[in-house]
N, C-alpha and C positions, 0 to 999 in steps of 0.2 A: 455540976450548969460552971461553977466559978472554974474549973478546971480545964474543961473546953473552950471555954471564953479565951483563956489564954494562949490555950493550941491555937485559937484562930486570930489573936490578935501576933502570937509569933510567926506564924506564914505571912501574914499581911505586910508585916515587918521585914519579911526576906524579900519578897514580890517589891517592897517598898525599894529596898537597897539594891535590887540587881535593875529597875529601874534608872537609876539616881546614876549607877555606875555602868552601866556598858547601854540604854537605848542612846546616848550622845555619843558612843564612839558607831555605834554602826548607822545612823544619822548622816553623820561627819563621813563613812566610807564612800554610801549610796552618794552625798553629795559631791565626793571628789571622782566617783566612777569607779571604782573598784571592786564594787559589785553589780554586774551586770548578764541577762539574762543568756548573753551567750556562754556563759561559762561551762553552760551541760552538755556533759558526750554529744548527746543526742543532738543538740540545736548546733554543733559543732561539727558531724558530721554532715547533717546538710547544708551546711555554709560550701564546706569543703567542696562536697559535688554540685554543688551549681558553678564553682566557680568555673572560670573559660581558660582553656590554657592561651597561651601567648601563641598557639600556630593560628596561620593564617588564612581565611577563608579564600578558594580562588574563585575570582570576579571574573565575568563575562558581560561589556556594558553596562558597569555597574553594579551589577546583580550579582550575590551568588552564585554560584555553580551549583545545584542538585544534580544527583544521580535521576536521567529519565526512567519513568517506568519502562518495563521491561517481563519477560516471560517465558521463559524455556524449562527444558526439562532434565534434571540433572543424572548423573548414576546412576541412582536409586528410581530412577524413571519417577519421581515426584515431578510435578509442575513447582518450581520457584519464581518470585517474583520479587522487586525491589522491597515490597509491603514485607518480606522473610527476613531482612534484614533491619527493619525497623529495629531501633532499640540499642543495635548493636556494631560496634567498630570495625570495620572492614577492609582487606586487600584487593584491589580489581586487578587480573590481568587477562591479558589475552594469547590463547596459543595454538597449539597443535599438537597433537599425541604423537607425529611422524615427523616431528622437527628434529633435525640433528644436530643441529646448533646451538643455538642459546635457550630454547627450553627447557632440556634438564637441569639445567643450571640457576634457569632462574626457580624451580619448582623444587629443588635441590634445596634454595635459601628461603622458599615459601616452608617447607618443610621444617626447617631447624626455628621459623618463628611459631610456627606450629606447636611445637614442642616449648618454645619460650610460656606462653600464654595457655598450654595447656592446663584447664581447671575452669577457665575462664568460659560462660556462656555467652557473656555478650561480646566475646569473639570471633571472626569470622572470615571467610575466603571467598570469593568469588572467581571463580575460573570460567570464560566463554574460550568454544575452542572456534578458531576462523575457519577451519574445513569441517565443517558440519557431515558433508556426505558424506565422510571415512569413520568421523568421529561419533559414533553414534555413541547411545547409552551405556550399552555393553562395552565398545572399546574404550571408554573414559571407566566405567565399573574399574575394567582391568588394569586403566592406564594408573589410578586411585592404588590401586594396593598394590601395584606396585613400587608408588613411591613412599606408602605409608600413611596417607590421607585416614586421621583419624579423626580429626573434628568432624563434631556433627555438624555444625556450620558452615563446613567448606564442601562448597556445592561446584561441578565440571560438570557445565551445562554448555546446550546443542540446542538447533533451532533450522528455524527459517536461516535463511546467509543473508539475508539483504537487509533484513533484523537484526541482527548482527554486528556487518560491517557499518551500518549506520547509528548502531550503539557505541562501536569503539572508535569512528572516527569524529562522529558528531554528538558524542554523549558523554565521552569522555577526551575527543580531541588526542586520543590513542594511535595512531597509523596503524593501520592494518591492508593487507592486498594480497592479492592474486597475483602471481607473477612468475610466468612460466621457465625464466631465465634465472629467477634466484636457486639458491638450494634448497631443496625440499619441497620446490613450486610457491612459498607464499613468501611474503615480507611483512613483519612486523615490529612493533616499537619492543624493548626488552626492558621499560619501564613501569613500576607498580603507581596505580593511585592508591591514597589513603582518603578511605570515609568516615565522618564521623556518626553520630549514632542518631542525629538527625538527617542521614544521606545529604550531607553536603562534603564537597570535595575541601580538602583541606592539606597544609603542607606546612613544613619550616621555610625560614626566610635564610637569605643567602647572608654575605657580610653586607651587600647592599641595600639590604630590607627590603630585599623581592622576592617573593613569594619561590622557593622551586619549582613548585607546581608536582612533581612525579619523583620518583625513587628509583633512581638505578637497580634493576633488577638481578645484573648477572652478574657482577663480583661481587663475592662471596667474604664475611667480614674477617674470616682465612687468610685470604689473600690481599686485602688491604689492599694494593694496588695491580691492576692487571697489566701484561704487558705493552698494552699502550698508552700507561701511565692515568688509568680511572682510578678515581678514587670508589673504593667500596661507600653504599647509602645504608646497606643492610642494620648496622648498629644505630645510625638514627633513624632509624624506619619503625624497629623495637624502643626507644625510648618516647618516640613520638605517639606510638600505638596507646603506651602507659600512662600517655598524659590525655587523650582524647576516653581513656578508660575511666577516668579520675574525673572528666567534668560531668 
């Protein structure tokens, strides 16, 4: 019994010494904010994902511009709405499959972007045809196969012509029009729109602090500058997609 008492006394003595030496140091670290809750990896990850990037929100009449509701049929015969892109960062284009000028270049650039973000389930592309009378589901499917569309979140869509033109010109302010005098019979913007996970149109700012609004989709990274002196913006678009994916 006496031996056991000595053991208990020894243990108590060790605990007392530990308290005298180390507890004041721990208190001091807490007081000086050396130990904070956010030191854990999980908390850091949550904090990082919640961070908003430096990309601008496109505003109209003082309100951030959001993608309006839409519903069209994609190349696989599925009905696709804006809700299918919820929680995803995506790029928007307006094109047509028989376009002999800028569309092939735009879609070659989008394929490159697709391949850059291969495996990202929260990245996609929304391609709307401005010639829905010709660009049926079957035509869009063949076009997607020809160019190598493999991202399951890349939908090439067709549907009501008036709804498509309203989405283009009013919803995104990306010009599209039928024009019998134009090569191919249509005119449209060669720009891409960038959409964040909450459906807002986003962009980087120019040197004066103003949003560029859209990204040039015609000039490739390899070209850098085209024959008209227009600088490529595909590399900038890739960088900004990464920023939104990390928001």
